[in-house]
C-alpha positions in Angstrom: -61.0 60.7 -69.9 -59.5 63.2 -72.3 -55.9 63.4 -73.4 -54.4 66.0 -75.7 -51.3 64.6 -77.4 -49.0 67.4 -78.5 -45.4 67.3 -79.5 -43.2 70.0 -78.0 -40.2 69.5 -80.2 -41.9 70.6 -83.4 -41.5 67.8 -85.9 -42.9 68.0 -89.5 -46.6 67.3 -89.9 -47.2 67.0 -86.2 -45.9 70.5 -85.8 -48.5 71.6 -88.4 -51.2 70.0 -86.4 -50.1 71.9 -83.3 -50.1 75.1 -85.2 -53.8 74.7 -86.2 -56.5 76.8 -84.5 -57.9 73.8 -82.7 -55.7 71.0 -81.2 -56.1 67.4 -82.2 -58.3 65.9 -79.5 -58.3 62.2 -78.7 -61.2 61.2 -76.5 -61.4 57.7 -75.0 -64.9 56.7 -74.1 -64.7 54.2 -71.2 -67.2 51.4 -71.2 -67.9 49.2 -68.2 -69.9 46.6 -70.0 -67.1 45.2 -72.1 -68.4 46.8 -75.2 -65.5 47.8 -77.5 -64.2 51.2 -76.5 -64.9 54.0 -78.9 -62.1 56.3 -79.9 -63.3 59.6 -81.4 -60.7 61.6 -83.3 -61.7 65.2 -84.3 -60.0 68.3 -85.5 -61.7 71.4 -87.0 -64.5 70.2 -89.3 -63.1 66.8 -89.9 -64.3 63.8 -87.9 -63.2 60.2 -87.9 -64.7 57.4 -85.8 -62.5 54.4 -85.0 -63.1 51.4 -82.7 -60.5 49.8 -80.4 -61.0 46.4 -78.9 -59.0 46.1 -75.6 -58.2 42.5 -74.8 -58.5 43.1 -71.1 -62.0 43.4 -69.5 -60.7 46.1 -67.3 -61.2 49.8 -68.1 -58.9 51.2 -70.8 -56.8 53.7 -68.9 -53.8 55.5 -70.2 -52.2 57.9 -67.7 -50.4 60.7 -69.3 -48.6 63.8 -68.0 -46.3 66.4 -69.5 -42.9 66.3 -67.8 -40.0 68.4 -68.9 -41.7 69.0 -72.3 -41.9 65.3 -73.0 -45.3 63.5 -73.1 -45.2 60.5 -70.8 -47.5 57.6 -71.4 -48.1 54.9 -68.8 -50.5 51.9 -68.8 -51.3 49.1 -66.4 -51.0 46.6 -69.2 -49.2 46.4 -72.5 -52.4 46.6 -74.5 -53.0 50.1 -73.2 -49.6 51.2 -74.5 -50.3 49.7 -77.9 -53.6 51.5 -78.1 -52.1 54.8 -76.9 -49.6 54.7 -79.8 -52.2 53.7 -82.3 -54.4 56.5 -81.1 -51.6 59.0 -81.6 -50.4 57.8 -85.0 -53.6 57.1 -86.9 -55.0 60.6 -86.8 -51.8 61.9 -88.5 -52.5 59.6 -91.4 -56.3 60.0 -91.6 -56.3 63.8 -91.3 -53.4 64.4 -93.7 -54.4 66.4 -96.7 -51.6 64.9 -98.8 -52.4 61.4 -100.0 -48.7 60.7 -100.7 -47.6 61.7 -97.2 -45.5 59.1 -95.3 -45.4 59.4 -91.6 -41.9 58.4 -90.4 -42.0 57.4 -86.8 -38.9 56.9 -84.6 -39.0 54.3 -81.8 -35.9 54.1 -79.6 -34.8 52.5 -76.4 -32.1 50.3 -74.9 -31.6 46.6 -75.7 -34.3 44.6 -74.0 -36.8 47.4 -73.9 -39.2 45.7 -76.2 -38.8 48.0 -79.3 -39.4 45.3 -81.9 -42.4 43.8 -80.1 -44.0 47.1 -79.7 -43.3 48.3 -83.2 -44.7 45.2 -84.9 -47.8 45.1 -82.8 -48.6 48.8 -83.3 -48.1 48.3 -87.1 -50.4 45.2 -87.0 -53.1 47.0 -85.1 -53.0 50.0 -87.5 -53.3 47.6 -90.5 -56.2 45.8 -88.8 -58.1 49.0 -88.2 -57.4 50.1 -91.7 -58.7 46.8 -93.1 -61.8 46.9 -91.0 -62.7 50.4 -92.1 -62.2 49.6 -95.8 -64.3 46.4 -95.4 -67.1 48.4 -93.8 -67.5 50.2 -97.1 -67.0 47.2 -99.4 -66.5 43.7 -98.1 -64.7 42.7 -101.3 -62.0 45.3 -100.8 -58.7 44.0 -99.5 -56.6 47.1 -99.0 -52.8 46.8 -98.7 -51.1 47.3 -95.4 -50.4 50.9 -94.6 -48.0 50.4 -91.7 -44.6 48.7 -91.8 -41.6 48.4 -89.5 -38.1 49.4 -90.6 -35.6 47.9 -88.1 -32.2 49.5 -87.6 -30.8 46.0 -87.0 -30.5 45.5 -90.8 -27.8 48.2 -90.8 -25.3 46.3 -88.7 -21.9 46.2 -90.3 -21.1 42.7 -91.8 -18.8 40.5 -89.8 -16.3 40.8 -92.7 -16.4 44.6 -92.2 -15.6 44.1 -88.5 -12.8 41.8 -89.5 -11.3 44.5 -91.6 -11.1 47.0 -88.8 -7.9 48.0 -87.0 -8.9 46.0 -84.0 -11.1 43.2 -85.1 -11.3 41.5 -81.7 -12.6 44.7 -80.1 -15.0 45.3 -83.0 -16.6 41.9 -82.6 -16.7 42.3 -78.8 -18.4 45.7 -79.1 -20.8 44.7 -81.9 -24.0 46.6 -81.2 -22.2 49.8 -80.3 -23.1 52.8 -82.5 -19.9 52.6 -84.6 -20.7 49.0 -85.6 -23.7 50.2 -87.6 -23.7 51.7 -91.1 -25.6 54.8 -90.0 -24.8 56.6 -93.3 -26.6 53.8 -95.2 -29.6 54.2 -93.0 -29.7 57.9 -93.6 -29.5 57.3 -97.4 -32.4 54.9 -97.2 -34.5 57.5 -95.4 -33.6 60.1 -97.9 -34.5 57.9 -100.8 -37.8 57.0 -99.1 -38.7 60.7 -98.8 -37.8 61.3 -102.5 -39.1 58.2 -104.2 -41.8 57.0 -101.8 -40.4 53.5 -101.7 -37.2 51.8 -100.8 -35.6 48.3 -100.2 -33.9 47.9 -96.9 -32.0 45.1 -95.3 -33.2 42.9 -92.3 -30.9 41.1 -89.9 -30.5 37.3 -89.6 -29.6 36.6 -86.0 -28.8 33.0 -86.8 -26.2 33.9 -89.4 -25.2 37.1 -87.7 -25.3 39.3 -90.8 -27.8 41.6 -92.7 -30.1 40.2 -95.4 -30.0 42.5 -98.3 -33.3 44.0 -99.8 -35.4 41.8 -97.4 -37.9 44.5 -96.6 -39.7 46.6 -99.1 -41.4 49.9 -98.1 -43.8 50.6 -100.9 -45.9 53.5 -102.1 -48.9 52.3 -100.2 -47.2 52.4 -96.8 -48.3 55.5 -94.9 -46.8 54.7 -91.5 -43.1 53.7 -91.3 -41.9 52.8 -87.8 -38.2 53.0 -87.7 -37.1 51.2 -84.5 -33.5 51.0 -83.2 -31.2 51.8 -80.4 -29.5 54.9 -81.6 -31.9 56.8 -83.8 -32.3 59.6 -81.3 -28.6 60.2 -80.6 -27.3 63.8 -81.1 -24.0 62.8 -82.6 -23.0 63.0 -86.3 -25.1 61.1 -88.8 -27.5 59.9 -86.1 -28.6 63.5 -85.4 -29.5 63.9 -89.1 -31.3 60.5 -89.0 -33.5 61.7 -86.1 -34.5 64.8 -88.1 -36.5 62.7 -90.5 -39.0 61.6 -87.8 -42.2 63.4 -87.4 -42.9 61.6 -84.1 -40.3 60.1 -81.8 -41.1 57.6 -79.0 -38.7 56.3 -76.4 -39.3 53.2 -74.3 -38.1 53.9 -70.8 -37.0 50.9 -68.7 -34.8 50.2 -65.7 -31.4 49.2 -67.1 -31.1 46.2 -64.8 -34.4 44.9 -65.9 -33.5 45.4 -69.6 -30.2 43.6 -69.0 -32.0 40.6 -67.5 -34.0 40.3 -70.7 -30.9 40.6 -72.8 -29.2 38.0 -70.7 -32.0 35.5 -71.3 -31.8 36.4 -75.0 -28.1 35.6 -75.2 -28.5 32.3 -73.4 -31.5 31.3 -75.6 -29.2 31.7 -78.7 -26.6 29.3 -77.2 -24.2 31.5 -75.3 -22.9 30.0 -72.1 -24.3 31.9 -69.1 -20.8 33.2 -68.0 -20.0 34.4 -71.5 -23.4 36.0 -71.8 -22.9 37.9 -68.5 -19.5 39.1 -69.7 -21.0 40.5 -72.8 -23.7 42.2 -70.8 -21.2 44.0 -68.6 -18.6 44.8 -71.3 -20.9 45.8 -74.1 -24.7 45.8 -73.7 -24.8 47.8 -70.5 -22.4 50.4 -71.9 -24.6 50.8 -75.0 -27.8 51.0 -72.9 -26.4 53.8 -70.7 -25.6 55.8 -73.8 -29.0 55.2 -75.3 -30.8 56.3 -72.1 -29.2 59.7 -72.6 -31.1 60.2 -75.8 -34.5 59.9 -74.0 -34.7 63.7 -73.8 -34.9 63.9 -77.6 -38.3 62.0 -77.7 -41.7 63.5 -78.1 -43.2 60.6 -76.1 -41.7 58.4 -73.4 -43.4 55.1 -72.8 -42.9 53.4 -69.4 -42.1 49.8 -70.2 -44.3 47.1 -68.9 -43.9 43.3 -69.3 -44.6 42.2 -72.9 
């Protein structure tokens, strides 16, 4: 099975890869004897050999098709989706001629799509492969992680900032809508990351309900930064400028009703009574999800969500 991954929206380094005389070719060698699948990555005279170890004993199959200039990736299990993204991102790091290059990756989708789960697992797998390759040359080498997740959640406005708005009740009720995030601060962080190569960013404490300042450090050694969030592919205002920083953009496509079922369970698990949780779904989360789904067209890759 062969799949040529090519962005049609022309973003940064990936656009340079497309402009090369020979396209980047990802070849998955299927193995029926449960031997780890071999992923060969080649372009021009450069060659890199990686190994992927699917957890499932079934064949590794990722179906892909170009639809409306967006690359659609589907898989029969979540491991296939993880491996498909790793296979797309790693070559952009390994074949980069600039040792200081940082690959900024956007991962968007509605609430309940599984963005955080996917982002952290892809980062973990990239780091694992990187460690294995370094150890194969020198078992004493313990290289730093090269992939990290930068969540948009850390850029929620503080509750005190919502209190100071003209209609505090509406602000709290609609928390999670685009205007309840500090998009300008996220943009500034991405600019600083490009200029300095490192930046401190906030995380979000769901128990407290507010950001945690300087909780995540993207350092000079990180080569893959996965920025995951609801609105990072919107075309409005600051969000549009934010999306311009990403060299690869992925959107997790999911049926909204299914996503809302997941969000409902999440609300209830955090202590909200079922009736209050349902009201929040209909009056806030679903409205946000419908807006987010409109930004799917701005992605390079659309992943069909499966159960995580």
